[in-house]
C-alpha positions in Angstrom: 6.4 -28.0 -27.2 5.6 -31.8 -27.2 2.2 -33.1 -26.2 3.5 -36.2 -25.2 5.2 -35.2 -22.4 1.7 -33.2 -21.3 -0.6 -36.2 -21.3 2.1 -38.5 -19.5 2.7 -35.9 -16.2 -1.7 -35.2 -16.4 -1.6 -39.1 -16.2 0.8 -39.6 -13.4 -1.3 -36.3 -11.8 -4.5 -38.1 -12.0 -3.0 -41.6 -11.2 -1.9 -39.4 -7.8 -5.4 -38.5 -7.3 -6.5 -41.8 -6.2 -4.0 -42.6 -3.7 -2.0 -40.0 -1.2 1.0 -39.1 -4.1 2.8 -36.2 -2.9 2.3 -32.9 -5.1 5.5 -32.5 -6.6 6.5 -35.8 -7.7 4.6 -35.0 -11.6 6.5 -32.0 -11.4 9.5 -33.5 -10.7 9.4 -36.3 -13.5 8.4 -32.9 -15.9 11.8 -31.7 -15.1 13.8 -34.7 -15.2 13.0 -35.0 -19.1 12.8 -30.9 -19.7 14.5 -28.8 -17.6 13.2 -25.5 -18.9 9.6 -26.7 -19.4 8.5 -23.5 -17.5 9.4 -21.4 -20.3 6.8 -23.2 -22.4 3.6 -22.3 -20.3 1.8 -19.2 -21.8 0.4 -17.5 -18.3 -1.9 -14.5 -16.9 -1.1 -11.2 -17.6 -1.7 -10.6 -14.1 0.5 -12.9 -11.8 1.8 -12.6 -8.4 4.6 -14.6 -6.4 4.4 -14.6 -2.7 7.9 -15.3 -0.4 9.4 -14.5 2.9 10.3 -16.3 5.7 6.8 -16.5 7.6 3.6 -15.8 6.6 3.6 -16.6 2.8 1.2 -19.6 3.0 -0.9 -17.8 4.7 -0.7 -14.6 2.6 -1.0 -16.7 -0.6 -4.3 -18.3 0.5 -5.7 -15.3 2.1 -5.1 -13.2 -1.6 -6.4 -15.9 -3.6 -9.5 -16.0 -1.6 -10.1 -13.1 -2.0 -9.8 -13.1 -5.8 -12.4 -16.0 -6.2 -14.8 -13.7 -3.9 -14.5 -10.8 -6.6 -15.0 -13.4 -9.8 -11.5 -13.9 -11.0 -10.5 -17.0 -12.5 -7.3 -17.7 -10.3 -4.1 -20.5 -10.8 -3.1 -21.0 -7.2 -0.9 -23.7 -5.6 -3.1 -23.9 -2.4 -1.5 -27.3 -1.7 1.3 -25.2 -0.8 4.1 -27.1 -3.1 6.1 -23.7 -3.1 9.4 -25.6 -4.8 10.4 -25.4 -8.2 8.8 -29.3 -8.4 5.3 -28.1 -7.0 5.2 -25.1 -8.9 5.6 -26.9 -12.0 2.9 -29.6 -11.0 0.6 -26.8 -10.4 1.2 -25.6 -13.9 0.2 -28.7 -15.0 -2.8 -29.3 -13.5 -4.1 -25.9 -14.5 -3.0 -25.9 -18.0 -4.5 -26.9 -21.0 -2.5 -29.8 -23.6 -1.3 -26.5 -25.5 0.6 -25.0 -22.0 -1.8 -22.3 -22.0 -3.2 -21.7 -18.4 -6.1 -19.8 -18.8 -7.2 -18.1 -15.8 -7.6 -13.9 -14.8 -4.7 -14.0 -12.4 -1.7 -16.3 -11.1 -1.0 -16.4 -7.8 1.6 -18.8 -6.9 3.6 -19.2 -3.0 7.3 -19.6 -3.6 10.1 -20.7 -1.4 12.7 -18.4 -1.3 15.7 -19.9 -2.5 13.6 -21.2 -5.6 12.8 -17.5 -6.9 15.8 -17.4 -9.4 15.1 -20.8 -10.2 11.5 -20.3 -11.6 12.2 -17.0 -12.5 15.1 -17.6 -14.8 12.3 -19.3 -17.2 8.9 -17.5 -15.6 8.7 -13.5 -15.6 6.8 -12.2 -12.6 5.0 -9.0 -13.0 4.6 -8.8 -8.8 6.4 -10.0 -6.0 5.5 -9.8 -2.1 8.3 -10.3 0.1 6.1 -10.9 3.7 10.1 -10.8 5.7 13.1 -12.3 5.8 14.3 -13.5 9.1 17.1 -16.1 10.1 16.0 -19.5 9.1 17.3 -22.9 8.5 21.2 -21.5 8.4 22.7 -24.3 7.0 20.2 -24.1 4.1 19.8 -20.5 3.2 23.3 -19.2 5.3 21.1 -16.4 7.5 19.0 -13.8 6.3 21.9 -11.5 5.2 23.3 -14.0 2.8 19.8 -14.8 1.5 19.0 -10.9 0.8 22.3 -10.6 -0.9 21.9 -13.9 -3.3 18.4 -12.6 -3.9 19.8 -8.9 -4.8 21.7 -10.5 -7.2 19.8 -12.8 -9.2 15.8 -11.4 -8.8 14.4 -9.3 -11.8 14.1 -5.6 -11.5 11.4 -5.1 -14.0 8.9 -6.2 -11.4 6.3 -4.4 -8.8 7.8 -5.2 -5.6 5.9 -5.4 -2.5 7.9 -5.6 0.8 7.2 -5.0 4.7 8.7 -0.8 5.0 9.7 -2.4 8.6 12.0 -4.9 7.3 16.1 -3.7 7.6 16.4 -6.7 5.5 14.3 -6.2 3.1 14.9 -2.5 3.0 18.7 -3.2 2.2 17.3 -6.1 -0.6 15.3 -3.3 -2.3 17.8 -0.6 -2.3 20.0 -3.1 -4.1 17.8 -4.5 -6.3 16.3 -1.3 -7.5 13.0 -2.8 -8.9 10.4 -1.3 -11.3 8.4 0.3 -8.7 7.9 -0.5 -4.8 5.2 -0.4 -2.5 5.5 -0.2 1.0 3.5 -1.4 3.9 4.0 -2.0 7.6 2.3 0.2 10.9 2.9 3.2 11.8 5.3 4.0 14.7 3.1 5.3 17.0 1.1 1.8 17.5 2.0 -1.0 20.6 4.0 0.0 23.3 7.5 -2.4 22.8 10.4 -0.5 21.9 13.1 -2.8 22.2 14.5 -5.7 20.6 13.2 -8.7 22.4 13.2 -11.7 20.6 17.1 -12.3 21.5 20.3 -11.2 22.8 21.5 -10.1 19.3 21.2 -6.6 18.2 20.4 -5.7 14.7 23.7 -4.7 12.6 23.4 -2.2 9.6 24.1 -3.4 6.3 25.8 -0.5 5.2 27.9 0.5 7.6 27.9 -2.6 10.4 27.1 -0.2 13.4 24.0 -1.2 15.4 20.7 -0.1 14.1 18.9 2.3 16.8 15.3 1.3 17.2 12.6 3.8 18.0 10.0 1.5 18.1 10.3 -2.7 17.7 7.0 -4.5 16.9 8.7 -8.3 17.1 12.0 -9.5 16.0 13.9 -7.4 13.6 10.5 -5.6 12.2 10.1 -1.8 13.5 10.9 1.8 13.4 14.6 1.7 12.9 17.1 4.1 11.5 21.1 4.8 11.7 23.7 7.3 11.9 24.4 6.5 8.2 21.2 7.3 6.8 20.2 3.9 6.7 16.3 3.2 8.0 12.5 1.9 8.0 11.1 3.7 4.3 7.7 5.7 4.9 4.6 3.4 3.9 2.1 3.4 1.1 -0.2 1.4 3.3 0.2 2.0 6.9 -1.8 -0.2 9.6 -2.9 2.3 12.6 -5.2 2.2 15.7 -4.3 -1.4 16.1 -6.1 -3.1 18.7 -5.0 -6.5 19.4 -7.7 -7.3 22.1 -10.3 -6.8 20.0 -8.5 -7.6 17.2 -9.2 -5.0 14.7 -6.9 -1.9 12.7 -7.1 0.9 10.7 -6.0 1.1 7.2 -6.7 4.7 5.5 -9.8 5.0 7.1 -11.1 1.2 6.9 -11.4 -1.0 9.6 -10.1 -4.7 9.2 -10.6 -7.9 11.8 -8.2 -10.0 12.3 -9.3 -13.5 12.4 -6.3 -13.9 15.5 -4.5 -11.3 17.2 -1.0 -11.5 16.3 0.7 -8.5 15.0 2.4 -10.8 12.1 -0.8 -11.3 11.0 -1.1 -7.8 10.5 1.6 -7.7 8.1 0.1 -10.7 6.2 -3.0 -8.7 5.9 -1.4 -5.8 4.9 0.3 -7.6 1.6 -2.9 -8.7 0.9 -4.4 -5.2 1.4 -1.5 -3.5 -0.8 -1.5 -5.9 -3.4 -5.5 -5.9 -3.9 -5.8 -2.3 -3.5 -3.5 -1.7 -6.2 -5.0 -4.5 -8.6 -8.3 -2.8 -8.4 -10.3 -4.2 -5.4 -12.3 -2.3 -3.8 -11.4 -1.6 0.1 -14.6 -3.1 1.5 -14.1 -6.5 -0.7 -11.1 -6.5 0.8 -12.0 -6.3 4.6 -14.9 -8.5 4.5 -12.6 -11.3 2.7 -9.6 -10.7 5.4 -12.0 -11.3 8.5 -13.1 -14.7 7.2 -10.5 -17.2 9.0 -9.1 -19.3 6.6 -7.8 -22.6 7.8 -4.4 -23.9 6.9 -3.5 -27.3 8.9 -1.1 -26.4 11.7 -1.5 -22.5 11.5 -2.7 -21.4 14.2 -4.9 -23.9 14.2 -7.8 -25.1 16.4 -8.9 -29.1 16.7 -11.4 -30.4 19.1 -9.7 -31.5 22.3 -11.3 -33.5 25.5 -14.4 -30.9 24.8 -12.4 -27.7 24.8 -10.3 -27.1 21.7 -6.4 -27.4 21.5 -4.6 -25.2 19.7 -1.7 -26.0 17.2 1.2 -23.9 15.5 3.8 -24.9 13.2 7.4 -23.1 14.3 10.5 -23.0 12.1 12.4 -20.1 13.6 13.1 -17.5 16.2 10.9 -14.8 14.7 8.0 -18.0 14.3 8.7 -19.4 17.6 8.8 -16.3 19.7 5.1 -14.7 17.9 3.9 -18.2 19.5 5.4 -18.2 22.9 4.1 -14.1 23.0 0.4 -16.0 22.1 0.8 -18.2 24.9 2.3 -15.5 27.2 -1.1 -14.0 27.1 -3.5 -16.7 27.1 -1.3 -18.5 29.8 -2.4 -15.4 32.1 -5.9 -15.5 31.8 -5.9 -19.7 32.8 -6.3 -20.5 36.1 -3.7 -22.1 38.2 -2.1 -25.3 37.0 -5.3 -25.6 34.3 -2.5 -26.0 31.3 0.0 -28.1 29.2 2.4 -27.0 26.4 3.7 -29.6 23.9 6.8 -29.2 22.3 8.0 -31.5 19.4 10.7 -30.3 17.8 12.8 -32.4 15.2 16.2 -31.3 13.1 15.3 -33.8 10.1 17.0 -32.1 6.8 13.5 -30.9 6.1 13.6 -28.6 9.1 17.3 -27.5 8.8 19.8 -28.9 10.9 21.1 -26.1 12.4 19.1 -25.8 16.3 20.7 -22.7 17.8 17.3 -21.1 17.2 15.7 -22.6 20.1 18.2 -21.0 22.5 17.0 -17.4 20.8 13.7 -17.7 21.8 12.0 -16.5 25.2 10.5 -19.2 26.7 10.6 -17.9 29.8 6.9 -16.4 29.0 6.0 -20.2 29.5 6.8 -19.7 33.7 3.7 -19.3 34.6 1.4 -20.9 37.5 -1.3 -21.7 34.7 1.3 -24.4 33.4 0.8 -27.6 34.9 2.8 -29.8 32.1 5.7 -28.9 29.4 5.8 -31.9 27.1 8.8 -32.3 25.0 9.0 -34.7 21.6 10.7 -35.2 19.2 14.5 -35.3 18.6 15.5 -32.5 20.5 13.6 -33.5 23.5 16.5 -33.6 25.4 17.7 -30.3 24.2 15.2 -28.7 24.9 15.1 -29.9 28.4 18.0 -28.7 28.8 16.6 -25.0 27.8 13.9 -25.2 30.3 16.7 -26.4 33.3 19.2 -23.7 32.5 16.2 -21.0 32.9 15.4 -22.7 36.0 11.9 -24.1 35.3 10.4 -26.4 38.2 11.9 -30.0 36.9 8.5 -31.3 38.0 6.6 -30.0 35.0 8.8 -30.8 32.8 8.0 -34.6 31.0 10.1 -36.0 27.9 7.8 -38.1 25.6 8.9 -41.3 23.3 5.3 -41.7 22.1 3.3 -38.0 20.9 0.1 -40.6 20.4 0.0 -42.1 23.6 0.1 -38.8 25.9 -2.3 -37.3 23.5 -4.6 -39.9 24.0 -4.2 -39.5 27.9 -4.5 -36.6 28.0 -7.7 -36.3 25.7 -9.5 -37.8 29.6 -8.4 -34.7 31.3 -10.0 -31.5 31.7 -6.4 -29.1 30.7 -6.4 -26.2 28.2 -3.9 -27.6 25.5 -1.5 -26.0 23.5 0.7 -27.6 20.7 4.1 -25.8 19.4 5.1 -28.5 16.7 8.0 -27.7 14.0 7.9 -28.8 10.0 8.2 -33.4 10.4 6.8 -33.4 13.5 3.9 -31.8 12.7 1.6 -34.5 10.5 2.3 -37.0 13.6 1.0 -34.1 16.1 -2.3 -33.3 13.9 -3.0 -36.4 13.5 -2.8 -37.7 17.6 -5.2 -35.0 17.9 -7.8 -35.1 15.6 -7.8 -39.3 16.1 
């Protein structure tokens, strides 16, 4: 392998450090010169890739932090560039001139559709998949279409760590038949919900096309399900029990884990880390201590200083994530006094967001119909469509405010004493966050 390309890409990376270049361009350049460049890297024997619709960034970062804290030298795409070009950039950043990455562990977050492109040249030893939900229909074609694609293109010689409460992943695993599978999830006696509550859509059995029966539904399509044909949720290797959302704790194999914030989906992310770390020799106490520490990731359940209080900001991109945000707001708003909170919803439908907008109609905005809500501000390309959603739900029209300039209204609200909550999708996130921290 020519060292010339290596030094050119390294030069591009170093030049970008002086400015604000993206994390993908060096990799894009390398791939334009040598499309199979990933095949030339010598990688650590221990390598895990983390994917899934929701939670892959948080899971990968938590796993990387844990392994670093236990003395492992890791290679990790911490910037979150999880497409082919970004992963290629990460490899160049960490490799020496012989294309060797000398780390103890490779921990790579990877986009779902990018997996076949990378795994064509890089053999993963382990793969964690957090969940598969409908997301960017125009790109993925829906979760079942994505699962079918992955079942045909993922390697079989891997150890697969999957959410055993996700019907899409159970089906994928049955089709793929990997070398080994580790299942994680929640004990069926936990929590109270037992109906599909994220939308009017019912979950269909992929084997016989009949409606799945849920003995317990935790959120979206995740839960304890079964069908008369025999398709059902899987027995678990790592099972969370004694879940206390109010105090943020749960139990796995008689070890108590404390949650940085109280959301059901976070338990699944933490379980993925617990499962992989435990299987790779990290002590339970070390895992518990590390996972109790909050990792600050821009826009991921983030708290930012705002009018002598803290504003809450969360990135959403599909019904599952949005409904979890709305569920959090439901619990928050109940605690507040009348007319004391503002909700900001900033959604675009740029290509990076996904052009399909049907997902906003599959979300439970009725949870925002609270006395404690002062105003609901709508921004972005979809503000008119969002206004119609709230109108159809018979919200008080005096509470719905459409805004053109996010920065101006945020600047104004900083002078007030309301509690503020922000929900944004991908292409609106930087604008909203920058206005908050300015």
